[in-house]
N, C-alpha and C positions, 0 to 999 in steps of 0.2 A: 388827553385822548390816548387810547391804547393803539399799538401798532396794527391790531386786527381791524380797527376802525379807520385807520389812516390810509392803508393800502387801497381798500375799495373806493375811497373818495377820489383818489388819483385816477382810478380806472373807470369812473363813471362815463357812460356814453356821451351824455350832454356836454361834459367838459371837453372830451376829445373832439367831438363833432364841431362844437362852437369854435374851438381853437383852430381846427383845420379849415373850417368854412371861411373865417374872416382873416386868417393870417395872410392870404394871398391878395386881399383887397385893401389892406390897411397900409398906410404909408409908414407906420411904426409898428412892426410885428411885436416888438417887446412890450409895448403899452397894451396891446390887445391881450396878450397872455396874462399880464398883470391884472387886467380888468376882470379876467375869469377867476382869479384867485380871490376868495373871500377871506375874512379875518380868521374864520375857523380853520381853514387850511394852513394859513401862515402860522397860527399858534400851535397847531398840531405838529408842524414840521420842527418848530423851535423846541417844543417839548420832547420830540423824539431825539433831537441832537443832544439835549441836556441829559436825557436818560442814558444814552449810549456813552457819553463822556463820563458820567458819574459811575456807571457800571464798570468801565475800563479802569478808572482810578481805584475803585474798591477792590477789583480783582487783582490789580497789580501790587497793591500794598497789603493784601489780606494776610493775616495771621502771623509773623516770623516767629501756629496753630496753633502758629499764632504769633507771628510777630505782631505784632502789636499795633493796636489802634488806640486812639484817645490822646488828648493833649491837655497838659496842665497850663493854666494861666499863671504867670509869675509877675508879681508886683515889683516894680523897680526899687521901692523902698525896702523890700524884704531881701534884696540880693546883697550878700556881703561883698566888699571890695576884694579883688584878687589882682595882685600885681605881677604874678609870674608870666613870662612871655610864652611858656609852654608848660604842659602838665608836668607835675613833679612825680617821679616814680619812686615808690618805696618798697615794692615787692616784685619778685620775679616768680611767675607761676609756670610750672612745667607740666604739660599734659602729654602723657605717653599714650599713644594710640596704636592700634594694629596697622596703621598706615605710616607711622613714624612719630617723631617728637615735635611738639609745638611749644614755644616759650612766648609768653607775653609779659610786659611790664604793666603794673597797675598805676592808676592815677589817683593816689590817695587824697591829694589836695582838692581835686575836682569832685570826687564821689566817695567820701570817707566811709559812709554807711554801707554802700554797695561793695566796696573793697573788703571791708571788715566781714560782711556776710559771706562773700565768696571764700575768703581766707579761712573763716571758721568752718565752713562746710568742707573745704578741701582737707583741713587738718583732722576733721572727723572721718575722713575717707568716704564722704558722702558720694563723691563723683566716681569713685573707683568701680568700674564695671558697668557704668551707665553708657549711653550711646549718643552719637549724633543722629538723631531720629528724623531730622528734616534737612534736606539738601536741595537748594535751588541754584543750579549752575549759573554763574555770572552774577549772583546776588549774595547769598550767605549760606553758612552751615549753622545748624541750631542743635543744641544738646542740653543735658542737665536735668532731664525729666525722669524721676524714679519709676514712672509708669512705663517707661520705654527701656528699662534696664535689661541687660543680658541675663541669662540664666545663672551666671556666676556672680552676679552682683548681690551683696547682702542688702542693698537698698531697694532692690526690685520690688515693686508693689503692683497689685492688681488695679486696673483702672484704665481709662482712655488715654492712649499715648498722645502726648501733646498737651494734656490738661493737668499734669501732675506738678507737685512742688514739695517743699520741705515740711509743709504743715502750717505755714504762716506766710504772711505777706508783709511788705514794708514799702515805704513811700519812695517816689521817684526823686532823683537828684538831677534836676534840669536847670542849671544856673547859666543864663545867657552870658554871664561875665567870664565864665571859665574858658580856657583855650580849647578844651576838647569839645565843648558845645559849639563853639564858633567854627571849629574845623569840620565838624559833621561826621557823617558815616563814610569814612574813607576805607580803602582796602587795608585789611589787617586790624581794623578797629574791633574791639570786644565790647559788647553792650548787653544789657539785660533784655530778654524777651518778656512780654507781659500780655495781660488780657484786658488792658485798659489802664487808666491812671491809677498809680499807687497799688499795683498788684504784683510787684516784684517778688520772686521767690528763689528758685535755684536755676531756672532755665536762662541760658545766655546764647548769644550768637556771635559769629566771627564773619566779618565782611570779606567777600571774595573780590569785590571791585568797589570803586567809588559809586555811591548811590544817593540820590537826593531824597532820602527819607525825611519825614517830618521829625522834629526834635522831640519825640515821644518816648525814647528809650535811653535809659541812663547809660552813658558811656563810661567805662571804668578801666580801660586798658587798651593796649595795642600790641600786636605780634611783633617781636624783635628777632625771632629765629624760627625757621620752620614754616614760612609762608608757603613754600612749595608743597608741604604736607597738607596744609589747608586747601590749596588749589587741587591737589590730587583727590581729596575727599569731595571737593566740589564737582569733580568729573565723574563721580560714582553714578552708576545707573540707578534710576529711582522708579518707584511705582506709585500706587495710589497714595495721596497725601504727601507727596514728595519724599517718601520714606525710601532709603537706600535698599536695593534688592539684596545686597550683601551687607551684613551688619558692620557698622563702623563703631568700634568700642573704645571708650576711654579706659585704658588699663589702669592708670593711676593719675592722680593730680597732687602735686607737691608744691610747697611755697617756700621761697627763700627771701630774706630781707636784703635790701640794697640801700645805699645812702647816696642821694644826689643833693648837690648844693643848690 
């Protein structure tokens, strides 16, 4: 039942009159009220609560335009064993922005394809001049879309901001046995934005706070320096579509290799 049909039912004269007429003459007012409620009314109320809860959940997790919706099922027999107690870092990525410098380490053991993709794009200077086009205070900042590039970016392309990518997609890396998957989306975590299962491209996001997202987005690193810069970007004023009113530009993205035992 729709809400337009639900409200008039509650306000019917017969329902109110009967309730008022007998409530003072019954030894059990609560049972009188219950007797006036039929199955149709109860089901309508339950349906309304379910719709409100579903709408809230969808709105709260919509897009990181897309975060990301969708979840892959993973068979236990397909999961490779991983013995590391924490993610193994192999690269340090430096993002120079007009707000300051951000560094994050990559989790090559947990998400090798995702890391290789990001490193490859960074080395091709794909991210240079692009922007953080979506900012949700207390949640995350999202960037890496060539459709949202600044005018100085050689990668800037026409198209809907939030829907762009490198021209290809690749599969998710969502292994429940990995330390990063088990830790979840904590403050400083770097993960891929997507438009559903196995639609990764170039867009990524950085968490501003711990958040209980479903494990639908491949985690491939974490900020080790410059979280205050991430937080400052998170405080930027935004407009329609959570887009910053003042452009937040990735001036350059560079990659260095590190070796962890």
